[in-house]
Legacy VTK file of the C-alpha trace (Angstrom):
# vtk DataFile Version 3.0
C-alpha trace
ASCII
DATASET POLYDATA
POINTS 230 float
118.307 88.673 104.289
119.626 91.340 106.665
118.836 94.070 104.125
115.284 92.768 103.728
114.813 92.685 107.499
116.130 96.233 107.846
113.780 97.459 105.123
110.826 95.739 106.764
111.726 97.288 110.117
112.063 100.712 108.507
108.643 100.318 106.862
107.165 99.244 110.191
108.519 102.316 111.970
107.458 104.650 109.176
103.894 103.361 109.337
103.765 103.457 113.114
105.086 107.018 113.326
102.288 108.366 111.154
99.595 108.167 113.819
99.650 104.957 115.860
101.894 103.649 118.624
104.624 101.244 117.511
103.510 98.503 119.865
100.035 98.033 118.382
101.493 96.313 115.290
101.852 92.515 115.389
102.765 91.476 111.831
102.314 92.596 108.252
100.314 90.647 105.675
102.530 89.839 102.671
100.237 91.031 99.883
99.137 94.495 98.889
95.419 95.214 98.787
94.425 95.324 95.119
91.467 97.412 94.073
89.924 99.486 91.324
88.652 102.997 91.787
89.646 105.610 94.356
89.721 103.381 97.447
89.477 99.699 98.420
86.153 98.147 99.328
85.314 95.462 101.860
85.697 92.694 99.255
89.228 93.894 98.479
90.207 93.509 102.136
88.629 90.053 102.185
90.653 89.029 99.130
93.901 90.230 100.722
93.292 88.356 103.988
92.299 85.083 102.315
95.366 85.205 100.039
97.757 85.235 103.005
99.337 81.762 103.034
100.423 82.198 106.669
96.807 82.828 107.654
95.376 79.819 105.846
92.583 78.201 107.850
89.339 76.372 107.180
87.535 79.658 107.746
89.576 81.654 105.268
89.482 78.753 102.840
85.675 78.747 102.952
85.600 82.529 102.627
87.788 82.320 99.544
85.422 79.775 97.966
82.246 81.778 98.589
83.980 84.991 97.463
84.993 83.389 94.163
81.441 82.080 93.681
80.193 85.623 94.274
82.648 87.158 91.802
81.641 84.639 89.129
77.946 85.109 89.926
77.638 81.424 90.752
75.141 80.010 93.278
76.440 79.267 96.741
76.196 75.828 98.330
72.928 75.282 100.279
74.791 75.289 103.605
76.587 78.561 102.826
75.161 82.064 102.754
77.111 85.140 101.736
75.974 88.754 102.069
78.020 91.660 100.715
77.015 95.233 101.566
79.567 97.402 99.794
77.705 100.614 100.612
78.162 100.075 104.347
81.496 98.246 104.094
80.173 95.026 105.599
80.009 91.337 104.694
78.657 88.243 106.416
79.242 84.553 105.730
77.206 81.816 107.428
77.911 78.086 107.360
75.056 75.902 108.613
76.047 72.236 108.941
72.425 71.051 109.069
71.990 72.154 105.456
74.945 70.081 104.228
74.442 66.498 103.092
77.684 65.419 104.793
76.859 67.052 108.147
73.057 67.055 108.334
73.107 65.355 111.774
75.377 68.056 113.189
73.731 71.187 114.610
76.615 73.626 114.166
76.914 77.110 112.733
79.843 79.360 111.942
79.276 83.045 111.291
81.978 85.306 109.906
81.607 89.080 109.671
83.918 91.727 108.259
83.670 95.504 108.246
85.980 98.507 108.223
86.280 102.026 109.568
87.917 105.081 107.981
90.476 106.505 110.408
90.385 110.188 111.325
94.024 110.722 110.289
93.025 110.152 106.651
95.905 107.690 106.266
94.483 104.389 107.452
91.466 102.120 107.609
90.757 99.651 110.416
89.345 96.268 109.355
87.733 93.673 111.641
87.220 89.968 110.951
84.884 88.341 113.462
84.189 84.599 113.812
81.266 83.305 115.902
80.797 79.577 116.576
77.552 77.914 117.664
76.626 74.354 118.600
73.084 73.145 119.268
71.891 76.750 119.114
74.365 77.923 121.772
77.577 79.927 121.636
80.794 77.964 121.985
84.517 78.708 121.883
85.468 77.200 118.533
88.884 76.670 116.982
88.720 79.928 115.054
86.352 81.953 117.246
87.295 85.527 118.022
87.909 88.898 116.428
91.012 90.017 114.543
91.776 93.644 113.686
93.909 94.851 110.796
95.185 98.341 109.983
95.385 99.291 106.308
97.847 101.960 105.190
96.568 104.071 102.280
100.091 104.907 101.089
101.600 101.406 100.952
98.319 99.481 100.417
99.547 97.018 103.054
97.675 95.554 106.026
98.977 94.966 109.542
97.441 92.723 112.198
97.112 94.892 115.301
96.725 94.367 119.049
93.010 94.583 119.915
93.739 95.623 123.505
95.906 98.575 122.457
93.222 99.911 120.106
90.606 99.599 122.863
88.746 96.704 121.231
89.340 93.973 123.819
86.476 92.978 126.115
87.469 90.497 128.806
85.113 87.485 128.799
84.044 87.885 132.422
80.460 88.178 133.654
79.779 91.282 135.735
77.562 89.678 138.375
76.347 93.088 139.590
74.922 94.006 136.184
74.177 90.649 134.548
70.869 89.687 133.028
69.486 86.159 133.111
67.547 84.179 130.550
67.788 80.894 128.666
71.022 78.930 128.428
73.181 80.528 125.736
76.567 78.779 126.065
77.699 75.167 125.869
78.950 73.576 129.108
78.823 76.851 131.009
81.656 78.400 128.984
82.152 82.145 129.203
82.116 83.556 125.679
82.481 87.154 124.497
80.415 87.525 121.322
81.268 90.528 119.144
78.601 91.898 116.799
80.126 94.059 114.096
78.097 97.004 112.803
76.532 96.796 109.360
75.307 100.312 109.963
76.839 102.784 112.379
80.359 102.610 113.796
80.159 101.015 117.247
80.606 97.345 118.198
78.190 95.631 120.562
79.782 92.886 122.675
77.770 90.423 124.764
79.495 88.208 127.324
77.586 84.974 127.981
78.005 82.318 130.665
75.271 79.727 130.899
72.062 81.732 131.278
73.820 84.950 132.327
74.958 87.806 130.147
76.405 91.301 130.353
76.863 93.789 127.535
79.510 96.296 126.546
79.651 98.850 123.774
82.841 99.771 121.936
82.475 103.343 120.704
84.605 104.342 117.707
86.311 107.725 118.127
87.957 107.856 114.711
91.222 106.175 115.705
90.369 103.582 118.361
87.547 102.372 120.595
86.347 103.479 124.007
84.445 100.928 126.074
81.119 101.907 127.618
LINES 1 231
230 0 1 2 3 4 5 6 7 8 9 10 11 12 13 14 15 16 17 18 19 20 21 22 23 24 25 26 27 28 29 30 31 32 33 34 35 36 37 38 39 40 41 42 43 44 45 46 47 48 49 50 51 52 53 54 55 56 57 58 59 60 61 62 63 64 65 66 67 68 69 70 71 72 73 74 75 76 77 78 79 80 81 82 83 84 85 86 87 88 89 90 91 92 93 94 95 96 97 98 99 100 101 102 103 104 105 106 107 108 109 110 111 112 113 114 115 116 117 118 119 120 121 122 123 124 125 126 127 128 129 130 131 132 133 134 135 136 137 138 139 140 141 142 143 144 145 146 147 148 149 150 151 152 153 154 155 156 157 158 159 160 161 162 163 164 165 166 167 168 169 170 171 172 173 174 175 176 177 178 179 180 181 182 183 184 185 186 187 188 189 190 191 192 193 194 195 196 197 198 199 200 201 202 203 204 205 206 207 208 209 210 211 212 213 214 215 216 217 218 219 220 221 222 223 224 225 226 227 228 229
């Protein structure tokens, strides 16, 4: 066990020393990313994340189901929509409870996005998994809401969960009263929710912070290795 731990630590340091600070890495996913061709695609990253037993959740379980339906060219359930844009490295899964026979009286939606960026060092790719929860047409902090970032190493074909704050991707869910806009109620019970919108085209992330009928926006600009907030 000690030898395994030492090897894991050595691999961690070797990866970190290539181009990123040691402290951005949280944990390593157990499986390698499997792919055909010269480089992995967005579906290959999805498969790796959903195969991680330590990351099993209702969200990843649903993603695994719709992904397998897609691979087998089978129709999705009426309450589930799945869009895969391999050209732009983007996918989107939507669960709409109103379209399910078992939940037709529940007005709830879950939206999951994934995309990735090629890193300027030529050694890594950054992957984002974003979960948005809605209830009665309004944003809400759900059990799995939020955005996770993973760093893929081209050499080892392994993925690491990374600290969003240390790669510049964290936006604090606080309304800037000086610059907020007002409109219709967008959050449940006056919660303050930071909603990330991953890019299907382009490289930057748009983040909108909502509280009741107030909102402020931030833009995370990709510089090739991390994000800069504007």
